[in-house]
BALUMTI-853724 format. One record per residue (C-alpha): residue in three letters; x, y, z. Coordinates in steps of 0.25 Angstrom, whole numbers, plus 2048, in hexadecimal, padded with zeros to 3 digits. Layout:
ALAXYZ...
***
This chain:
UNK5408BD64DUNK54D8C464FUNK5468CF657UNK53F8C5660UNK54B8BD663UNK5538CA667UNK5478CF670UNK5468CD67FUNK53B8C367DUNK5428BC673UNK54E8BA67CUNK5468B5687UNK53F8AB67EUNK54D8A6679UNK5528A5688UNK54689C68BUNK54A89367FUNK557890686UNK55188D694UNK55087E696UNK542878699UNK5488726A6UNK54A8806ABUNK53B8836AAUNK5388766B1UNK54187A6BCUNK53B8876BEUNK52D8816BEUNK5328776C9UNK5388836D1UNK52B88B6D0UNK52287F6D5UNK52C87D6E0UNK52B88B6E5UNK51B88B6E4UNK51B87E6ECUNK5258846F7UNK51C8916F7UNK5108896F9UNK516880704UNK51B88D70BUNK50D89370AUNK507887710UNK51188671BUNK50F89571FUNK50089371FUNK501886727UNK50A88D731UNK501899732UNK4F5891735UNK4FA88673DUNK50788B744UNK50589A744UNK51089C74FUNK51A893748UNK52389B73FUNK5198A673DUNK5248AF736UNK5288A472DUNK51A8A1729UNK5178B0727UNK5238B171EUNK51F8A6715UNK5118AC715UNK5168B9711UNK51F8B3707UNK5148AB700UNK5098B5703UNK5038B66F5UNK5068A76F1UNK4FF8A36FEUNK4F38AC6FAUNK4F28A66EDUNK4F48986F3UNK4E889A6FCUNK4E08A06F1UNK4E38946E7UNK4DD88A6F2UNK4D18946F4UNK4D5898701UNK4D48A6706UNK4E18AD703UNK4DF8B670FUNK4E38AB718UNK4F18AE714UNK4F08BC71AUNK4E98B7726UNK4F58AD729UNK4FF8B8727UNK4F78C1731UNK4F78B673BUNK5058B373AUNK5098C273BUNK5008C3747UNK5088B774DUNK5158BD74AUNK5138CB74EUNK5098CA75AUNK5148CA765UNK51B8D675FUNK50E8DD75DUNK50A8DA76CUNK5178DF771UNK5158ED76BUNK50F8F8774UNK5018FB770UNK50590A76DUNK50F905763UNK5058FD75BUNK4FC90174FUNK4EF8FB74BUNK4EA8FB73CUNK4DC8FA739UNK4D68F972BUNK4CC904727UNK4C28FA722UNK4BE8F7731UNK4B7905731UNK4A9907730UNK4A390C723UNK49F91972AUNK4AD91B731UNK4AF92A732UNK4BE929734UNK4C893172BUNK4D592C725UNK4E2932729UNK4EF930720UNK4F792E72CUNK4ED927736UNK4E491F72DUNK4D591F730UNK4D392773DUNK4C891F745UNK4BE92974BUNK4B991E754UNK4AB91F74FUNK4A7911754UNK4A290C746UNK4AD901746UNK4B68FA74FUNK4C290274CUNK4BE90D757UNK4BF903762UNK4CD8FE75EUNK4D190D75CUNK4CD91076AUNK4D590476FUNK4E1908767UNK4E191776CUNK4E091277AUNK4ED90A779UNK4F5913770UNK4F490A764UNK4F4911756UNK4E890C74DUNK4E890E73EUNK4DC90C736UNK4E390A729UNK4DD90F71CUNK4E7905714UNK4F38FD714UNK4FC909711UNK4F891071DUNK4FC904726UNK50A90571FUNK50B914722UNK506912730UNK511908733UNK51C91172DUNK51791E734UNK512919741UNK51C90F743UNK51490574DUNK51B8FA754UNK5108F0752UNK5038F0749UNK4F68E9749UNK4ED8E973DUNK4DF8E5739UNK4DB8E272AUNK4D78D7720UNK4E08CB71EUNK4E88D0712UNK4E98DF717UNK4ED8DB725UNK4F88D1720UNK4FE8DB717UNK4FE8E6721UNK5048DC72CUNK50F8D8722UNK5138E771FUNK5128EB72EUNK51A8E0733UNK5258E1728UNK5278EF72EUNK52B8E973BUNK51D8EC742UNK5178E0748UNK5088DF744UNK4FC8D6747UNK4EF8D6740UNK4E08D3741UNK4D88CF735UNK4CB8D5732UNK4BF8CC735UNK4B88D2729UNK4BF8D871DUNK4BB8E1712UNK4BD8EF70EUNK4B38F6718UNK4AD8F3725UNK4B68E7729UNK4B78E0736UNK4C18DB740UNK4C18D474DUNK4C38E0756UNK4C68D7762UNK4D18D075BUNK4D68DE757UNK4D68E2766UNK4DD8D576AUNK4E88D7760UNK4E98E6764UNK4EC8E2772UNK4F68D776FUNK5028D8779UNK4FA8E1783UNK4F38DD790UNK4E58E378A
***
């Protein structure tokens, strides 16, 4: 018994004996209040994003980022698609950074595309520095976008993974960026890129998956030319 009393576990047990039950009640109340406040902030952020997207978008995005995981759990608890949280975040960042992106010259922009847009028979090779090098074989829609980017001096990167995007931002130092990806990947990428001071907008894939995904190429082109007369 003496050994147990003198052990760290014994000391903790003795400490709990001297804590008043009222302390536990107070801690419980504080926890409940924090949960309620978090839920209210999440609902406020979602409501602002859906109904008043242009009203305090930075505040809404801040709240959404702060309670990102609780918001996803909140949506999942009510059998709602958690990806809605990512879509709201993307829409908010598009609203916030659209003007700065549009004011950036085309030749200072970079376009990130996911490799999952490629055709299964894509002959492109992968470069550690340049990502996947499109050969414009025409088997997917990337060839048309690449041609357009080449004509206007926009660098295009078909990213084999998220780490490549980080390396490209660090090494190539673009002044603005645009990305295409699934909801979660695009949201995380936009959060990272904008945290580095680079305004970024994005377009969500119309069909997600690991291979042969799809995107609205007309929407990609529209976003590509934001701020120009084209």
